[in-house]
C-alpha positions in Angstrom: 115.2 95.4 95.3 113.4 94.0 92.2 109.6 94.0 92.3 107.2 92.7 89.8 104.8 95.4 88.5 101.4 93.8 89.3 97.9 95.1 89.9 98.3 94.3 93.6 101.4 96.5 93.8 99.6 99.3 91.9 96.8 99.2 94.5 99.2 99.3 97.4 101.0 102.3 95.9 97.6 104.1 95.6 96.6 103.2 99.1 99.8 104.7 100.4 99.3 107.8 98.3 95.9 108.2 100.0 96.2 106.9 103.6 99.9 106.3 104.0 103.2 108.1 104.6 106.7 107.3 103.6 109.7 108.9 105.4 113.3 108.7 104.3 115.7 110.5 106.6 119.3 109.7 107.3 119.4 106.0 108.1 115.7 105.7 108.7 113.2 104.4 106.2 109.6 104.2 107.5 106.4 103.3 105.7 103.1 103.8 107.6 99.5 103.2 106.8 96.4 104.4 108.8 92.8 103.3 109.1 89.9 103.4 111.6 89.2 99.8 110.6 91.4 97.1 112.1 90.4 94.6 109.4 91.7 97.1 106.7 95.0 97.3 108.6 95.3 93.5 108.9 94.5 93.1 105.2 97.0 95.8 104.1 99.7 94.3 106.4 99.3 90.8 104.8 99.4 92.1 101.2 102.3 94.4 101.9 104.3 91.6 103.6 103.6 89.2 100.7 105.2 91.6 98.2 108.0 93.2 100.3 108.8 90.4 102.7 108.7 92.8 105.7 106.4 92.5 108.7 104.5 95.5 110.0 103.7 96.6 113.6 100.2 97.7 114.5 99.4 100.3 117.1 96.2 101.8 118.4 95.9 105.6 118.3 93.5 107.0 120.9 94.6 110.6 120.8 91.5 111.7 118.9 87.8 111.6 119.7 87.7 108.5 117.5 90.0 105.5 117.4 92.3 104.7 114.5 95.1 102.2 113.9 98.6 102.8 112.7 100.7 100.3 110.8 104.5 100.8 110.6 107.0 99.0 108.4 110.6 99.9 109.2 112.9 99.3 106.2 115.1 101.6 104.3 115.3 99.3 101.2 111.4 99.1 101.0 111.1 102.9 101.5 113.6 103.5 98.7 111.8 100.9 96.5 108.5 102.7 96.9 110.2 106.0 96.1 111.6 104.4 92.9 108.0 103.3 92.1 107.0 107.0 92.3 105.0 106.8 95.5 105.1 110.3 97.1 107.5 110.8 100.0 106.8 113.0 103.0 103.8 115.4 103.4 101.6 114.8 100.4 99.6 118.0 100.9 102.8 120.0 100.7 104.3 118.5 97.6 103.5 117.7 94.0 103.2 114.2 92.7 101.6 112.4 89.8 100.3 109.0 88.9 103.3 106.7 88.6 104.4 106.5 84.9 104.4 102.6 85.0 100.7 102.8 86.0 99.6 105.6 83.8 101.2 104.0 80.7 100.4 100.5 81.8 97.6 98.0 81.3 93.9 98.5 82.0 94.4 96.1 85.0 97.1 98.3 86.5 95.0 101.4 86.1 91.8 99.8 87.6 93.8 98.5 90.6 95.4 101.8 91.2 92.1 103.6 91.0 90.5 101.1 93.4 93.2 101.7 95.9 92.9 105.5 95.7 89.1 105.4 95.9 89.4 103.1 98.9 91.4 105.8 100.6 90.0 109.1 99.2 86.6 108.2 97.6 83.1 108.3 99.0 79.6 107.1 98.1 76.8 109.3 99.5 73.1 110.0 99.0 71.2 113.2 99.6 67.6 114.1 99.4 66.5 116.7 96.9 63.1 118.1 95.9 63.3 115.7 92.9 64.2 112.6 94.9 67.5 111.0 96.0 70.8 112.1 94.5 73.6 109.6 94.7 77.2 110.7 94.4 80.5 108.9 93.9 83.3 111.4 94.6 87.0 111.5 95.1 88.5 114.5 97.0 92.1 115.3 97.9 93.6 118.4 99.6 96.6 120.4 98.5 98.5 123.3 99.8 97.3 126.2 97.6 100.8 126.6 96.3 100.5 123.2 94.6 96.9 123.6 93.4 97.9 123.4 89.7 99.9 120.2 90.2 97.1 118.8 92.3 94.7 119.4 89.5 97.0 117.7 87.0 97.0 114.6 89.3 93.2 114.4 89.5 93.0 115.0 85.7 95.3 112.0 85.3 92.8 109.9 87.3 90.0 111.2 85.1 91.9 110.1 82.0 92.4 106.6 83.4 88.8 106.3 84.4 87.7 107.4 80.9 89.9 104.7 79.4 87.9 102.2 81.4 84.6 103.7 80.1 83.8 105.7 83.2 82.9 109.3 82.5 83.5 112.1 85.1 82.4 115.6 85.7 85.0 118.3 85.2 87.6 118.5 87.9 86.8 121.3 90.3 88.2 123.1 93.3 86.3 123.0 96.6 86.6 124.7 99.9 89.8 125.9 101.5 91.0 125.2 105.1 93.2 127.5 107.2 96.0 125.4 108.6 97.9 125.9 111.9 100.9 127.3 110.1 98.8 130.0 108.5 98.8 128.5 105.0 95.6 127.2 103.3 94.8 123.9 101.7 92.2 123.5 99.0 90.1 120.5 98.0 90.3 119.1 94.5 87.4 116.9 93.4 86.1 114.6 90.7 82.7 113.1 90.5 81.6 110.0 88.5 78.8 110.8 86.1 75.5 109.0 86.9 75.6 107.3 83.4 78.9 105.6 84.4 78.0 104.4 87.9 77.5 100.9 86.4 80.9 100.8 84.8 82.5 102.1 88.0 80.8 99.3 89.9 82.2 96.7 87.5 85.6 98.1 86.7 86.8 99.8 89.9 84.6 99.6 92.9 85.7 99.5 96.6 87.3 97.1 99.0 86.2 99.2 102.0 83.1 97.3 103.2 81.0 100.3 104.1 81.6 102.0 100.8 81.1 98.8 98.9 77.8 98.2 100.6 76.5 101.7 99.7 77.6 101.2 96.1 75.9 97.9 96.0 72.6 99.3 97.3 72.8 102.1 94.7 73.5 99.6 92.0 70.5 97.5 92.9 68.3 100.6 93.0 69.6 101.8 89.6 69.3 98.4 88.0 65.6 98.3 88.4 65.3 101.7 86.7 67.8 101.3 83.9 67.0 97.9 82.6 70.1 96.2 84.0 73.7 97.3 83.7 75.3 94.8 85.9 76.4 91.9 83.7 
């Protein structure tokens, strides 16, 4: 299967790295994607079908206290193609993976699209009150089995490198809290934060497709614009 290496493909690969799962076992090839937002599911299905020419099936998952949606694509050729594109296979917390080489060594457009897809899945925009006023934060957080904490850090540092190439400065990569899992092992959070001085460049170069995150970022951008003399060109 020959696929053109486009920014849209880079974004899809990043979204699967965050909120997706690829399974290759015996004769079965399965690509799945998850979201609490049905519009996000419909949008992903349309974009994925446009590139890979395979239709997805959508299911509602009501097993938790909140509803989410599952999108499945059953195709061994597509699953193998994504593996060849260096999208992680299987349980991502329990394995090591890195930014696909064709993205990391690619154009600024490929990097920006990949980062947008990953921030859509794993990024957040938040504001907290402090004694000195409001503190806004743009953060990306991923969990790794502690066995792969070093490899996980390398992946996040690759993201930092790509962001800096786009003129977006980040705080040093850091480890966060650990979680005890059902099998007795622990996972650890690995985080990056966008520095306040680069919020404007992040808004212009990367941003979010997720409507709620995009709205929060827009509100922050408007508030900062009035204080900083205008960074949104």
